C-alpha positions as CSV (number, residue, x, y, z in Angstrom):
1,M,-12.1,44.0,-48.3
2,K,-13.4,40.4,-47.5
3,L,-9.9,39.1,-48.1
4,M,-8.4,41.6,-45.6
5,V,-10.9,40.6,-43.0
6,K,-10.1,36.9,-43.4
7,I,-6.3,37.7,-43.2
8,L,-7.0,39.7,-40.0
9,I,-9.0,36.9,-38.4
10,V,-6.2,34.4,-39.2
11,F,-3.6,36.8,-37.8
12,V,-5.6,37.2,-34.5
13,V,-6.1,33.5,-34.1
14,A,-2.4,32.9,-34.7
15,I,-1.4,35.5,-32.1
16,A,-3.9,34.0,-29.6
17,A,-2.5,30.5,-30.1
18,M,1.1,31.7,-29.7
19,L,0.3,33.5,-26.4
20,Y,-1.5,30.4,-25.1
21,F,1.5,28.0,-25.8
22,L,4.1,30.5,-24.6
23,R,2.2,31.4,-21.3
24,P,4.2,30.9,-18.1
25,A,3.9,27.3,-16.7
26,T,2.4,26.8,-13.3
27,F,3.7,24.1,-11.0
28,S,2.3,22.6,-7.8
29,T,4.7,22.2,-4.9
30,A,5.4,18.7,-3.7
31,S,3.0,19.1,-0.7
32,E,0.2,20.5,-3.0
33,A,0.6,17.7,-5.4
34,T,0.4,15.2,-2.6
35,S,-2.7,16.7,-1.1
36,E,-4.5,16.8,-4.5
37,S,-3.5,13.2,-5.4
38,V,-5.2,11.5,-2.5
39,N,-8.9,11.9,-1.6
40,R,-9.5,13.0,1.9
41,G,-10.2,10.1,4.3
42,S,-8.8,7.6,1.8
43,L,-5.9,5.2,2.0
44,Q,-3.8,4.9,-1.2
45,K,-1.2,2.2,-1.8
46,M,1.8,4.0,-3.2
47,A,4.1,1.0,-3.7
48,A,5.5,-2.3,-2.5
49,L,8.6,-1.9,-0.4
50,P,11.9,-3.3,-1.6
51,S,12.8,-6.9,-0.6
52,Q,15.6,-5.6,1.6
53,I,12.9,-4.0,3.9
54,S,11.1,-7.1,5.1
55,E,9.9,-5.7,8.5
56,S,9.5,-1.9,8.1
57,S,9.0,-0.5,11.6
58,G,9.6,3.2,11.3
59,I,9.4,5.9,8.7
60,A,10.6,9.6,8.4
61,V,10.1,12.0,5.5
62,I,13.6,13.2,4.7
63,S,13.2,15.6,1.7
64,E,10.7,17.4,-0.4
65,K,11.5,15.2,-3.3
66,G,9.4,12.3,-2.1
67,Q,12.1,10.4,-0.2
68,Y,11.7,8.5,3.0
69,A,13.9,6.8,5.5
70,T,12.8,3.4,7.0
71,H,14.4,0.5,8.8
72,N,13.8,-3.1,9.8
73,D,12.7,-4.5,13.1
74,A,14.7,-6.4,15.8
75,G,17.6,-8.6,14.9
76,N,18.2,-7.1,11.5
77,K,21.1,-5.1,10.2
78,P,21.6,-1.6,11.6
79,N,20.6,0.0,8.2
80,L,18.6,3.0,7.3
81,Y,17.0,2.6,3.8
82,I,16.3,5.6,1.7
83,I,13.4,5.0,-0.7
84,N,11.3,7.1,-3.0
85,S,7.5,7.3,-3.5
86,K,7.6,4.4,-6.0
87,G,9.2,2.1,-3.4
88,K,12.6,2.2,-5.2
89,L,15.6,1.7,-2.9
90,E,17.9,4.7,-3.5
91,Q,20.4,4.4,-0.7
92,T,21.4,2.0,2.1
93,I,23.1,3.6,5.1
94,T,24.9,1.2,7.4
95,L,25.4,2.6,10.9
96,K,27.8,1.6,13.6
97,L,25.1,1.0,16.1
98,P,23.4,-2.1,17.5
99,N,19.9,-3.0,16.3
100,V,18.6,-4.6,19.5
101,D,15.0,-3.7,18.6
102,W,14.6,-0.6,16.4
103,E,11.0,0.5,16.4
104,D,10.5,4.0,15.1
105,L,12.0,7.1,13.5
106,A,11.6,10.8,14.3
107,K,13.1,13.9,12.7
108,D,13.8,17.3,14.1
109,A,13.8,20.8,12.6
110,E,17.5,20.5,11.7
111,G,17.0,17.3,9.8
112,N,18.5,15.0,12.4
113,I,17.0,11.5,12.5
114,Y,16.2,9.8,15.8
115,I,16.3,6.0,15.8
116,A,14.2,4.5,18.6
117,D,16.0,1.4,19.9
118,T,13.1,1.1,22.4
119,G,11.5,-2.2,21.6
120,N,10.9,-4.0,25.0
121,N,8.5,-6.9,24.4
122,D,9.2,-8.5,27.8
123,N,9.5,-5.2,29.6
124,K,12.9,-6.1,31.1
125,R,15.4,-4.0,29.1
126,K,17.5,-1.6,31.0
127,E,19.6,-0.4,28.1
128,L,17.0,1.5,26.1
129,A,18.3,4.1,23.7
130,I,17.4,6.6,21.0
131,Y,20.2,7.3,18.6
132,K,20.5,10.8,17.0
133,V,22.0,10.7,13.5
134,N,22.8,13.5,11.1
135,L,22.5,12.1,7.6
136,S,25.3,14.3,6.4
137,N,27.7,12.7,9.0
138,T,26.4,9.3,9.8
139,G,29.7,8.2,11.3
140,S,29.1,10.2,14.6
141,P,25.7,9.1,16.0
142,E,24.8,10.2,19.6
143,A,23.1,8.2,22.2
144,I,20.2,9.2,24.4
145,R,20.0,6.4,27.0
146,F,17.1,6.1,29.4
147,T,14.8,4.0,31.7
148,Y,11.2,4.9,32.6
149,E,10.8,6.8,35.8
150,D,7.8,4.7,36.9
151,Q,9.3,1.3,36.2
152,K,10.4,-0.4,39.3
153,E,10.5,-4.1,38.2
154,F,12.3,-5.7,35.3
155,P,10.0,-7.2,34.2
156,P,6.8,-6.2,36.1
157,S,3.9,-8.6,36.3
158,K,2.3,-9.5,33.0
159,K,-0.7,-7.4,33.7
160,E,1.5,-4.3,34.3
161,R,3.7,-4.7,31.2
162,N,3.3,-1.2,29.7
163,F,6.9,-0.3,29.2
164,D,7.4,-1.2,25.6
165,C,7.7,1.7,23.2
166,E,7.3,1.5,19.4
167,A,6.2,5.2,18.8
168,V,8.3,8.4,19.1
169,F,8.0,11.9,17.7
170,W,10.1,15.1,18.2
171,H,9.0,18.6,18.9
172,G,10.7,21.7,20.3
173,G,13.9,20.0,21.6
174,Q,12.0,17.2,23.2
175,L,11.2,13.6,22.3
176,Y,7.8,12.1,23.1
177,L,7.5,8.3,23.6
178,I,4.2,6.5,23.5
179,S,3.9,3.1,25.1
180,K,2.6,-0.1,23.6
181,D,0.5,-1.7,26.4
182,R,1.3,-5.4,26.2
183,G,-0.3,-6.0,29.6
184,Q,-3.9,-5.0,28.9
185,G,-3.9,-3.3,25.5
186,A,-5.9,-0.4,27.0
187,T,-3.7,2.5,27.9
188,A,-1.1,4.5,25.9
189,K,1.3,6.3,28.3
190,V,3.3,9.3,27.1
191,Y,6.9,10.0,28.2
192,Q,9.3,12.9,27.6
193,L,13.0,13.0,27.0
194,P,15.4,15.8,26.0
195,D,16.9,15.4,22.5
196,K,20.5,15.8,23.8
197,P,22.9,12.8,24.4
198,G,23.1,11.6,27.9
199,T,21.4,9.2,30.4
200,Y,18.0,10.0,31.7
201,K,14.8,8.9,33.4
202,A,12.0,9.3,30.9
203,K,9.4,11.6,32.5
204,L,5.8,10.3,32.5
205,L,3.5,13.1,31.3
206,G,0.2,11.3,31.2
207,S,-1.9,8.7,29.3
208,H,-4.8,8.1,27.1
209,K,-7.2,5.2,27.1
210,I,-6.8,3.5,23.7
211,K,-7.9,-0.1,23.2
212,A,-5.0,-0.8,20.9
213,E,-1.2,-1.4,20.9
214,I,0.5,1.7,19.5
215,T,3.2,1.0,16.9
216,G,4.1,4.5,15.5
217,A,3.7,8.2,16.1
218,A,4.1,11.5,14.3
219,I,3.4,15.2,14.7
220,S,2.4,17.6,11.8
221,Q,4.8,20.4,10.8
222,D,2.4,23.0,12.3
223,A,2.3,21.0,15.5
224,G,-1.5,21.0,15.4
225,T,-2.0,17.3,14.9
226,V,-0.5,14.1,16.5
227,A,-1.1,10.8,14.7
228,L,-0.6,7.4,16.4
229,I,-0.9,4.2,14.5
230,S,-1.9,0.6,15.6
231,K,-2.8,-2.4,13.6
232,G,-5.2,-1.2,10.9
233,K,-6.1,2.0,12.7
234,L,-5.1,5.7,13.0
235,H,-5.5,7.6,16.3
236,I,-5.7,11.4,15.6
237,F,-5.4,14.1,18.3
238,T,-6.1,17.8,17.6
239,A,-7.2,20.9,19.6
240,Y,-4.7,20.4,22.4
241,T,-2.9,23.3,24.2
242,S,0.6,21.9,23.7
243,P,2.2,18.9,22.0
244,A,3.3,17.8,25.5
245,S,-0.3,17.3,26.4
246,F,-1.7,16.1,23.0
247,Y,-3.4,13.2,24.7
248,E,-5.8,15.6,26.4
249,G,-7.0,17.0,23.0
250,T,-9.8,16.0,20.7
251,Y,-9.5,12.3,19.8
252,K,-10.6,10.5,16.7
253,Q,-10.1,6.9,15.5
254,L,-9.9,6.1,11.8
255,V,-10.0,2.6,10.3
256,L,-7.4,1.7,7.7
257,K,-9.3,-1.0,5.7
258,D,-7.1,-3.7,4.2
259,A,-3.9,-2.1,5.3
260,G,-2.8,-5.1,7.5
261,Q,-0.2,-4.8,10.2
262,T,0.5,-1.1,10.0
263,E,3.7,-0.2,11.9
264,A,4.9,3.3,11.1
265,V,3.5,6.8,10.3
266,A,4.9,10.2,9.3
267,F,3.5,13.5,8.0
268,E,4.4,14.6,4.5
269,N,2.5,17.9,5.1
270,D,0.0,19.0,7.7
271,K,-2.8,17.0,6.2
272,T,-1.1,14.0,4.5
273,L,0.4,10.9,6.2
274,V,2.7,8.2,4.9
275,I,2.4,4.8,6.4
276,T,4.3,1.5,6.2
277,S,3.2,-2.0,7.1
278,E,5.0,-5.2,8.0
279,G,3.3,-6.7,5.0
280,G,5.7,-4.7,2.9
281,N,3.7,-1.8,1.5
282,L,4.0,2.0,1.5
283,Y,0.7,3.9,1.8
284,R,-0.5,7.5,1.8
285,Y,-3.5,8.8,3.8
286,A,-5.1,12.3,3.5
287,L,-6.8,13.6,6.7
């Protein structure tokens, strides 16, 4: 009798062990894994950027596999660099476009990339452009050319030089441009352009008092958060009525300690940002 009990116990234990090891596996999605891997309110260095990317100025999330597109600043080759979350260069895409002063990237709902050739340090450029590129057909980029509707002098007086732009995001068929105030470093102006090729006057929507020079912009997938970035700081807007008036929403400033000259920002998911710096690093920040 005792022997049968012992055999029964061994049998039950064996069955339990088999069921445990054969249970269905559970996996986190890429966005869930990202959210769990970074503590809220913390900056995590993901990787150093490849040597080919010496002056990262824009970033866009291009897939759920942890891939990002980035590029170099003015005077460099007209290349988009595709990297992974470990900073490994996976692809270099050379475009038949000028790189007068590429400053930021945006992405639309169809996966098109918008390259903002909008750097305007001296506020005297009249050939500003945003290039629309489909990564499946990079040989046929489209140009969205523009000037600012409120710029009358090229250049204006030094105090009035607020027509540089290093920050762009896309939403609902429109591109939103945020100015870098080189005159007084006090006001970020917001402009709007259609995302279709053509020549336009960028429409001034409004402004927000920010004592910083904005170098990048992004909007979350749910359109509920806009993030601007400047040197070592994030500027977060929420609770607005429309992305077109995000600057009227609730504003919060966050310090990015030891991040250096942060230049570009994009959303991986609604609560997680990726950031690049001119110092050559790739970061992640959880809101």
